[in-house]
Each structure stands twice: as structure tokens, then as C-alpha cells.
C-alpha positions, -999 to +999 in steps of 0.1 A: +620-113+037+590-104+015+597-083-015+577-052-022+554-048-052+564-024-079+545+008-085+551+027-117+545+064-118+537+080-151+537+118-155+505+130-171+512+167-170+531+191-148+527+177-113+499+152-121+509+115-121+493+082-127+504+054-103+500+019-115+506-014-097+516-047-112+480-058-117+472-027-138+452-009-111+456+029-114+451+061-094+458+097-101+481+116-077+481+153-082+502+182-069+487+208-092+464+236-080+436+228-083+442+191-079+424+164-099+432+137-074+447+132-040+479+149-032+509+127-023+507+135+014+469+129+014+477+095-002+499+087+027+471+094+052+447+074+030+472+045+030+474+045+068+437+047+072+429+019+047+457-003+060+444-002+096+408-005+083+415-038+065+429-052+098+400-040+119+374-055+095+392-088+095+396-089+133+360-081+140+349-108+115+371-133+134+355-122+166+321-130+150+310-095+155+314-079+121+309-042+117+276-032+100+291+002+091+326+016+095+346+046+085+380+059+093+390+096+096+427+105+095+442+139+102+479+148+103+500+176+115+531+185+094+564+201+103+568+237+091+602+231+076+611+209+047+607+180+042+574+189+060+568+153+071+539+143+093+549+147+129+515+136+144+487+116+129+454+110+146+431+081+134+395+080+144+377+046+138+339+051+137+316+021+134+291-002+150+268-031+145+247-057+163+266-071+192+297-049+187+310-035+220+334-006+224+358-030+242+359-054+212+362-026+187+390-009+206+409-042+209+407-047+171+419-012+165+448-016+190+459-048+174+459-032+140+479-001+151+504-020+174+509-053+156+495-057+121+494-024+100+526-021+080+518+015+070+515+025+107+548+008+115+565+024+085+558+060+095+581+082+116+553+101+133+534+100+166+502+081+157+473+082+181+439+066+176+404+065+191+372+045+185+337+058+184+309+032+187+278+046+169+246+035+155+241+038+117+225+070+105+188+066+095+183+065+057 
């Protein structure tokens, strides 16, 4: 069994914390109002979105149809009573590129959500997803 990496949380002030991994990379997590960083539950959505995005990028490269542009939009619905966990999360994968088909893109997304993304597998929420094949915006 693989062991997890340690994350150290340092309190900066009130409900503002600095998260640091073993390599020394840092990010601010903020529960203050106004916040100076992502809130903890926003970080959870960001973790899911980036976890699946890593997979999709790798899978599309292996298919020899890399995405020329790509973004992930994640929204979540939370329970009204504590612990106010996410009950439903919807992930929208938007991207495209030369030779990329919706079928290939959807297959990569499905593989990520159903097989590879550890964040997705760790959450106790209904997770749905969709793909949108688009052309890049003109600059």
C-alpha cells in the first residue's frame, strides 16, 4: 500500500492557514471573510478538478491527440446540515484541438472519473461529468 504525503498546516491568523507539502510548496487556505485564498471546501473542488484534468491530459497525449486548450469547471451542492458535505458535484471538461473528437475526449474523461482519479474515488458524493468540445477563443 502506498503511503500518503504529509501536509503541514500552519495557522497564519484567525482562520487563515498555510498548507505546505514535503517539497516546500505552499498555498493559503482561508476561512476568513473576506478570504485571501481558497476556502477549504473550494480546495476540495479544485483538488477533484485538477486530479481529473491531469489524467485527461495524459490520456489524450497517449491517444496522440493532445488538447490544444483545456479547462475544467467544478460546481458542488452541499448538505444544509453539518457537516455540510458535498452531496453532488458536477464537473465540466471543456477543450479541443486539432484532430480531437468528442468521442475521444469523453472516453478520456470517463477513464479518469471511473478508474484513475483518486480524488474522485475518495469523495462520498454523487459525481457527474460532461464534455464540451470547443474551438479556442480568438485572441
